[in-house]
N, C-alpha and C positions, 0 to 999 in steps of 0.2 A: 503494500499499499504506500510506503514511504517513497519508493521508486516512482511510482506513478505521480504522486504529488510533486516530486522534484522535476519530473518530465513536464508536467503541466506548468510549473513555475518557470522553467527554462523557456517554454514555448510562449508564455505570456510576456516574459522580458524581451524575447526577440521580437514579438509584435509591437511592444512599446517602442523598442528602438527602431524599428521599421517605420512606424508612424511618426517618430520625431525626425528621422531622416527625410521622410515625405514632406513634412512641413518646411524643413530647411530647403529642399529642392524647390518647393513652390515659391517660397519666399525669395530664392535666388533668381528664379525665372522672372518674377515680378520686378526685381530690381534690375535685371538685364534689359527688360522691355522699357522701363521707365525710370531712369537713374534719379532717385531722390534720396535726400539724406534720411528721411523716415524709413523707406524701404531698405536702405542700407543697414540702419540700426536693427530693423526686424530680422533681416537675414543673419547678421552676426549674433543676435540674441538667440535665434532658433539654433544656430550652429553650436553655440556653447551649451544650450540645454541638451542637444543631442550628445555632445561630448560628456556632459555630466551623467547622462543615462548610460553611456558606454562605461565610464569609469566606475559608476555604481555597480553595474553588472559584473565587472572584473573584481572589484573589491569584494563583492559578496562571494564569488567563487573562491578567491584566495582565503577569505575568512572561514569558509566552510572546510576547506582543505587542510588547514593547519591551525596550530596555537600560536597566534602572533603577539598577543599581549598589547604592549604599548604601541608597536608598529601599526596595529589596527586603527588607532586614533589618528596617526598621520595620514593614513589611507583615506579615512572618513573625512578628514579636513580636506585632502586633495580632491575628493568627489564633490565636496560642497561648493568650492571656489567656482567651478564652471557654471554651476546653478545660479550663483549670485551675479556673476558677470552677465549671463544670459538674460536673467530677468530684469536687470537694470537696463540692458539694451533694449529689451522689448518696451520697458516702461518709457525709455526715451523715445522710441518709435512712435508711441502713443501720444505723448504730451510735448513734443518738441515742435 
């Protein structure tokens, strides 16, 4: 049963990453068609959110695989930074 749940979780994370890459691609296409500062910020924001999702997936796999202790906190900090940058950029795209 645990293996099935792990498989479902991996599949869901892959879907989440695919959706975030889709948003990044759509925002890049919009920026390419009409270059504006707002669309550029949105594209960069979605790219960083996608990066955050990728790093979160990697961190989770590493954390499950071994006993990391304090290093796990550094990995969690590293996964949070792209989300912060991404959401700040998306915020700027909406209110700039």
